[in-house]
C-alpha positions as CSV (number, residue, x, y, z in Angstrom):
1,M,-77.5,34.9,71.5
2,K,-78.1,34.7,67.5
3,W,-75.9,37.6,67.2
4,L,-73.3,37.2,69.2
5,F,-73.1,33.0,67.6
6,I,-72.8,35.1,64.1
7,S,-70.2,37.9,64.9
8,A,-68.0,34.7,66.5
9,I,-68.0,33.0,62.8
10,F,-66.8,36.4,61.5
11,L,-64.2,37.1,63.6
12,F,-62.8,33.5,63.2
13,T,-62.9,33.6,59.1
14,I,-61.5,37.3,59.4
15,L,-58.6,35.7,61.7
16,T,-58.3,32.0,59.8
17,G,-57.8,33.9,56.4
18,S,-54.6,32.1,54.2
19,T,-51.3,35.0,53.7
20,Y,-52.2,34.5,50.3
21,F,-56.0,37.1,50.9
22,L,-53.9,39.1,52.5
23,A,-51.5,39.8,50.1
24,E,-54.1,40.3,47.6
25,K,-56.4,42.2,49.6
26,Q,-52.6,44.9,50.3
27,E,-53.0,45.0,46.8
28,T,-56.7,45.3,45.8
29,M,-56.1,48.3,48.5
30,G,-53.2,49.9,46.3
31,N,-55.2,49.5,43.7
32,K,-57.6,52.4,45.5
33,I,-55.0,54.2,47.0
34,A,-53.8,54.7,43.1
35,A,-57.4,55.4,42.0
36,S,-57.6,58.3,45.0
37,L,-54.7,59.7,43.9
38,K,-55.7,60.0,40.6
39,K,-58.7,61.0,41.3
40,E,-57.0,64.6,43.1
41,G,-56.0,65.1,39.6
42,A,-52.3,63.3,40.4
43,E,-50.8,62.6,36.8
44,M,-49.0,59.9,36.4
45,P,-45.5,60.4,34.6
46,P,-43.2,58.0,33.8
47,L,-41.0,58.6,37.1
48,A,-38.3,61.5,36.5
49,P,-36.4,63.2,38.7
50,L,-38.0,65.5,41.6
51,K,-38.1,69.6,40.9
52,S,-35.6,70.0,43.6
53,S,-32.7,69.2,45.5
54,L,-33.8,67.6,48.4
55,F,-31.3,65.3,49.5
56,F,-29.3,66.9,52.8
57,H,-26.4,65.5,53.2
58,A,-25.7,65.5,56.7
59,A,-21.9,65.4,57.2
60,K,-21.2,67.6,54.2
61,K,-23.6,70.0,55.3
62,T,-24.5,70.7,52.3
63,L,-27.7,69.7,49.7
64,L,-27.1,66.8,47.0
65,S,-29.1,67.0,43.4
66,A,-31.9,64.5,43.2
67,P,-31.4,61.4,41.0
68,N,-33.3,60.7,38.2
69,F,-35.3,57.6,39.5
70,Q,-36.1,57.2,36.0
71,T,-32.9,56.2,34.7
72,E,-31.5,54.8,38.5
73,L,-34.1,52.0,38.8
74,S,-35.6,49.2,37.6
75,A,-38.3,47.0,38.1
76,R,-38.8,43.3,37.6
77,Y,-41.5,40.0,38.2
78,I,-40.8,36.9,39.7
79,P,-43.6,34.5,39.1
80,P,-45.1,32.6,41.4
81,K,-43.3,28.9,42.0
82,P,-45.0,25.9,41.6
83,G,-45.9,25.3,45.9
84,T,-45.9,29.3,46.2
85,L,-49.3,31.5,46.1
86,E,-48.3,34.6,44.6
87,G,-45.0,35.7,42.5
88,Y,-43.1,39.6,43.6
89,F,-41.6,42.1,42.2
90,E,-37.7,43.1,42.6
91,I,-36.6,47.0,42.0
92,S,-32.9,47.1,41.3
93,I,-30.7,50.1,41.5
94,G,-28.4,51.2,38.1
95,E,-25.6,49.3,37.5
96,S,-24.8,47.9,41.0
97,G,-27.7,46.2,40.5
98,I,-28.2,45.9,44.2
99,T,-32.1,44.7,44.6
100,R,-35.2,45.1,47.5
101,R,-38.2,43.0,47.2
102,T,-40.8,44.4,47.1
103,E,-44.2,43.9,49.3
104,W,-47.3,45.7,48.8
105,G,-48.0,48.5,50.7
106,Q,-44.6,48.4,52.5
107,P,-42.0,51.6,52.2
108,M,-38.9,51.8,50.4
109,Y,-36.1,54.0,51.2
110,F,-33.9,55.5,49.4
111,G,-30.8,57.9,49.6
112,Y,-27.2,59.1,48.9
113,E,-24.1,57.3,50.0
114,E,-20.4,58.0,49.0
115,N,-19.3,57.0,46.0
116,L,-16.0,55.4,46.7
117,H,-14.3,54.2,43.1
118,K,-15.8,57.7,41.4
119,K,-16.3,61.3,42.8
120,G,-19.8,62.1,44.5
121,Y,-22.8,60.2,45.5
122,H,-24.8,57.0,44.4
123,L,-28.1,56.8,45.2
124,C,-28.9,53.3,47.6
125,F,-31.1,51.8,49.4
126,Q,-31.6,52.6,53.0
127,D,-33.1,50.8,56.7
128,K,-34.9,54.2,56.7
129,S,-34.5,57.6,55.3
130,D,-36.7,60.9,54.4
131,F,-37.6,59.5,50.9
132,S,-39.5,56.3,50.5
133,L,-41.8,55.1,46.9
134,H,-44.7,52.7,48.4
135,P,-46.0,49.9,45.3
136,L,-49.3,50.0,44.7
137,C,-50.3,47.6,42.1
138,F,-49.6,46.5,38.9
139,E,-51.2,48.0,35.8
140,E,-50.8,47.3,32.3
141,G,-47.2,46.4,32.3
142,F,-46.2,49.3,35.0
143,L,-45.6,49.0,38.9
144,L,-48.0,51.9,40.1
145,L,-45.5,53.7,42.7
146,H,-46.7,56.4,45.8
147,P,-43.1,58.7,46.2
148,Q,-43.3,60.6,50.2
149,L,-41.1,62.9,51.0
150,D,-40.1,64.2,54.7
151,T,-38.1,67.0,54.6
152,N,-38.2,69.5,57.3
153,G,-42.4,69.0,56.5
154,L,-42.2,70.6,53.4
155,P,-45.1,68.7,51.5
156,L,-44.6,65.9,48.6
157,G,-47.4,68.0,46.0
158,N,-45.3,70.4,45.5
159,Y,-41.8,68.5,44.3
160,A,-43.5,65.9,42.9
161,P,-45.9,63.9,41.0
162,K,-48.5,61.9,43.5
163,I,-48.1,58.3,41.4
164,W,-45.1,56.9,39.4
165,R,-44.9,54.6,36.9
166,L,-41.7,52.2,37.1
167,P,-42.0,49.8,34.0
168,V,-41.6,46.0,34.5
169,K,-38.8,44.6,32.1
170,K,-40.6,41.1,30.6
171,P,-38.1,37.5,32.0
172,S,-35.3,36.9,30.2
173,I,-35.2,34.3,28.0
174,F,-32.3,31.7,27.5
175,T,-31.4,29.6,24.6
176,R,-28.9,27.4,23.7
177,S,-26.4,30.1,23.0
178,S,-26.9,31.4,26.4
179,T,-23.4,31.6,28.8
180,K,-25.1,33.0,31.9
181,T,-28.0,32.0,34.5
182,F,-28.0,30.6,38.1
183,S,-26.4,27.2,38.9
184,E,-30.0,25.3,38.7
185,A,-31.0,25.7,35.0
186,H,-27.1,25.4,33.4
187,V,-29.0,21.9,32.4
188,F,-31.3,23.4,29.8
189,L,-28.6,25.6,28.3
190,G,-27.9,22.3,26.1
191,G,-31.1,20.8,25.8
192,A,-33.3,19.6,23.1
193,Y,-37.0,19.5,21.9
194,L,-36.9,16.0,20.7
195,G,-40.8,15.5,19.4
196,D,-43.9,14.7,20.8
197,D,-45.5,10.8,21.8
198,L,-47.8,10.2,18.8
199,F,-49.3,7.4,20.5
200,E,-50.4,8.9,23.4
201,E,-51.5,11.3,21.1
202,E,-53.4,9.5,19.0
203,F,-54.6,6.2,21.6
204,R,-54.6,8.7,25.1
205,G,-56.0,11.8,24.0
206,Q,-52.9,13.3,25.3
207,K,-50.2,15.9,23.9
208,S,-46.7,14.3,25.5
209,S,-43.2,16.0,24.3
210,W,-39.7,14.7,24.6
211,I,-37.3,17.0,25.7
212,V,-33.2,15.7,26.6
213,L,-31.3,17.9,28.8
214,A,-27.4,18.9,28.4
215,K,-26.3,16.1,30.5
216,G,-28.2,13.7,28.2
217,D,-31.7,13.8,30.9
218,L,-34.7,12.0,28.9
219,L,-37.3,13.8,29.9
220,K,-41.4,13.1,28.8
221,V,-43.6,15.9,30.0
222,E,-47.1,17.4,29.7
223,L,-48.3,20.7,29.6
224,G,-48.5,22.2,33.4
225,N,-46.3,19.2,34.2
226,V,-44.3,20.3,37.0
227,F,-41.0,18.8,38.1
228,A,-38.3,19.4,41.1
229,R,-34.7,18.7,40.9
230,N,-33.4,15.6,43.7
231,R,-29.7,16.0,43.8
232,D,-28.7,15.8,40.0
233,L,-32.1,14.4,38.9
234,W,-35.6,15.9,37.9
235,T,-38.3,14.0,38.7
236,K,-42.3,14.7,38.2
237,V,-43.5,15.9,41.3
238,F,-48.0,15.9,42.1
239,S,-47.7,17.7,45.3
240,T,-46.7,21.5,45.7
241,D,-45.2,19.7,49.3
242,Q,-42.8,18.5,47.0
243,C,-41.3,21.7,45.4
244,E,-40.2,23.3,48.7
245,N,-36.4,24.2,49.1
246,R,-36.0,22.4,45.9
247,A,-35.4,24.1,42.1
248,V,-38.4,23.5,39.8
249,F,-39.1,23.3,36.0
250,R,-42.5,23.6,34.6
251,L,-43.6,22.6,31.0
252,Q,-45.0,26.2,29.6
253,S,-46.2,25.6,26.2
254,V,-45.5,23.3,22.8
255,S,-45.0,24.9,19.0
256,P,-43.7,22.7,16.3
257,S,-40.2,24.3,16.2
258,K,-39.6,24.7,20.3
259,V,-40.6,24.2,23.9
260,T,-40.4,27.0,26.2
261,C,-39.9,26.0,30.0
262,E,-39.8,27.9,33.7
263,V,-37.6,27.1,35.7
264,W,-37.1,28.6,39.4
265,D,-33.8,28.2,41.7
266,S,-34.6,26.2,45.2
267,A,-35.3,29.6,46.9
268,G,-37.8,30.6,44.6
269,E,-36.1,33.9,44.1
270,S,-34.2,33.4,40.3
271,Y,-36.5,32.6,37.6
272,A,-35.5,31.8,33.8
273,R,-37.4,31.1,30.9
274,F,-35.5,29.1,28.0
275,F,-36.6,28.3,24.6
276,L,-35.5,24.6,23.7
277,P,-35.3,24.3,20.2
278,R,-36.9,21.2,17.9
279,K,-34.1,18.8,17.6
280,Q,-33.3,17.8,13.6
281,E,-32.5,14.6,13.3
282,R,-32.1,12.2,10.0
283,P,-35.9,11.0,9.3
284,F,-37.0,7.5,10.6
285,S,-37.4,5.3,7.8
286,Y,-38.5,1.7,7.7
287,P,-38.9,-0.8,4.7
288,V,-42.8,-1.4,6.7
289,G,-43.5,-3.0,2.9
290,S,-41.9,-6.5,4.5
291,L,-42.9,-5.7,8.1
292,V,-45.8,-8.3,8.6
293,G,-45.6,-11.6,6.7
294,E,-48.0,-13.6,7.4
295,V,-51.3,-13.3,9.6
296,Y,-53.5,-16.2,10.9
297,L,-56.5,-15.9,12.9
298,K,-56.1,-18.7,15.9
299,T,-59.1,-17.6,17.6
300,P,-61.8,-15.0,17.0
301,R,-60.1,-12.5,19.6
302,K,-56.0,-13.5,18.4
303,V,-53.4,-13.9,15.8
304,E,-50.7,-15.2,15.0
305,V,-48.5,-12.4,13.1
306,F,-45.1,-12.8,11.7
307,L,-42.8,-9.9,11.9
308,E,-40.0,-9.9,9.9
309,G,-40.2,-14.1,10.0
310,A,-40.4,-13.8,14.0
311,S,-44.1,-15.8,14.8
312,M,-45.8,-14.2,17.8
313,I,-49.4,-14.8,19.3
314,M,-51.1,-11.7,19.8
315,N,-54.5,-9.7,20.5
316,Q,-55.5,-6.3,20.2
317,G,-53.7,-3.7,22.2
318,S,-50.5,-5.9,22.6
319,W,-47.2,-4.4,22.0
320,A,-43.8,-6.4,20.1
321,V,-40.8,-4.8,20.1
322,K,-37.4,-5.2,18.2
323,I,-33.9,-5.5,20.1
324,G,-31.0,-6.0,18.1
325,D,-32.3,-7.4,14.6
326,D,-35.2,-9.7,16.5
327,W,-38.2,-9.1,17.3
328,R,-40.4,-10.4,20.6
329,K,-43.8,-9.5,22.2
330,V,-43.8,-7.2,25.2
331,S,-44.9,-9.0,28.0
332,P,-47.8,-7.6,30.2
333,D,-45.4,-6.8,33.2
334,E,-42.9,-4.5,31.4
335,N,-42.8,-1.2,30.8
336,I,-43.7,-0.9,27.3
337,D,-42.7,3.1,27.8
338,Q,-39.1,2.4,28.9
339,L,-38.8,0.2,25.6
340,T,-40.2,2.6,23.5
341,Q,-37.2,5.3,24.3
342,K,-34.5,2.9,22.8
343,H,-36.4,0.2,20.5
344,V,-38.7,0.2,17.2
345,T,-42.1,-1.2,18.4
346,F,-44.7,-2.2,16.8
347,F,-48.8,-1.8,18.3
348,L,-51.8,-4.1,17.4
349,H,-54.3,-1.3,17.3
350,R,-57.5,-3.7,16.4
351,I,-59.2,-6.7,14.5
352,Y,-61.9,-6.0,12.3
353,K,-64.2,-7.1,10.1
354,K,-64.7,-5.4,6.2
355,E,-66.3,-6.8,3.3
356,R,-66.7,-10.2,4.4
357,K,-62.7,-10.4,5.1
358,K,-60.7,-10.1,8.3
359,W,-58.0,-7.0,8.8
360,L,-55.3,-6.3,11.1
361,S,-54.4,-2.9,11.4
362,G,-51.6,-1.8,13.9
363,R,-48.4,1.0,13.5
364,L,-44.9,1.0,13.4
365,Y,-43.3,3.2,15.8
366,S,-39.7,5.0,15.8
367,P,-38.0,5.1,19.6
368,L,-39.6,7.6,21.3
369,R,-42.9,7.2,19.6
370,T,-41.8,10.7,17.3
371,T,-42.3,8.5,13.8
372,S,-45.3,6.3,13.0
373,F,-46.5,4.0,9.9
374,H,-49.8,3.0,9.6
375,V,-49.6,-0.7,8.9
376,K,-52.8,-3.0,7.4
377,T,-53.1,-6.7,6.3
378,E,-55.5,-9.3,5.9
379,I,-56.0,-12.1,8.0
380,R,-56.1,-15.9,6.8
381,Y,-58.1,-18.3,8.3
382,N,-55.6,-21.4,7.6
383,N,-52.1,-21.6,8.4
384,H,-50.9,-23.0,5.4
385,K,-47.6,-23.1,4.5
386,T,-47.9,-22.2,0.9
387,A,-50.5,-19.3,1.7
388,R,-49.3,-16.5,-0.6
389,K,-48.0,-12.9,1.3
390,P,-51.3,-10.8,1.8
391,A,-50.4,-7.0,0.7
392,T,-49.5,-4.7,3.6
393,K,-50.4,-1.4,3.1
394,R,-48.0,1.9,4.6
395,I,-49.1,5.5,5.5
396,Q,-46.6,8.0,6.9
397,R,-48.1,9.9,9.8
């Protein structure tokens, strides 16, 4: 009875295995087949022509020269779209660019058909034929293929190596000057990297970057973030279910001069990588020395701050925003991240005591918070109209 129970559990585990593990098992099997063929002494040269004219054309009753697969075939890898478990390979034929998606261990059949534009015949995919290539596995930049031939019972070993290596092309990289890509990715062709949010980096411990797309859409992204397209809007998604049947992009890397994005179409069949260059703008400058006027202590945790003449009561963690020519305090129910997209802001970081004096420390931010200035000033204990204006230090970051 115990063994029957264990057997039932084992059978259930096998039957309920996911597609991902089945696909992984198929590739593992391909690795084993490749290893076995290598042990038999099979060479592993690049793709080459077959050594004999084995393609028989029934209608013409003639033998056709076998194709040079080295020049006729090419392969590329489509990385897995967010929400899917694995990517896949595509094999293309010659100038026609006709492609077929590969499946591990599943044969791809080839044959000849008459070329209507030129004399002769050209290589093509077929649903069934005597010659087939079986994708085994991916190894060090090559797709390993096992060729099989069934023509009048002739063994393949007399005519070709047992494993062929097909180089896999790296994904295309697009820039602002590129012109051709799939429709969902067009908005990235004119995009740019605007810089990083310094507040997020310093006070929240996370790196966020601003990018702008061709149509002016402004997006704040972090490494690994996934955005899906809903009509004409790109919105951040938190579940892979939200990626289904929608175009998707992901931030892959960030450097001082550019960011790299990956983009998939809605079906997950087209893929591209984009370099968005850092947009060069005029450096942000501000008369920080005259920003903070008098600062007076109101309570142990609150101060009255004069920002270019505008008075407001602030405490640690408070924000002020400059709209037009006027400063005002940001209320708790306002979205500071939205205000910082277009306006100059001031963040009161802390109030502290040093050498028997009270000090205010804060930061002035450019729009998008990509540039900041450190502001430090002494706090007065009484609001006397004749009080001398304290010195203000500035340190650009």
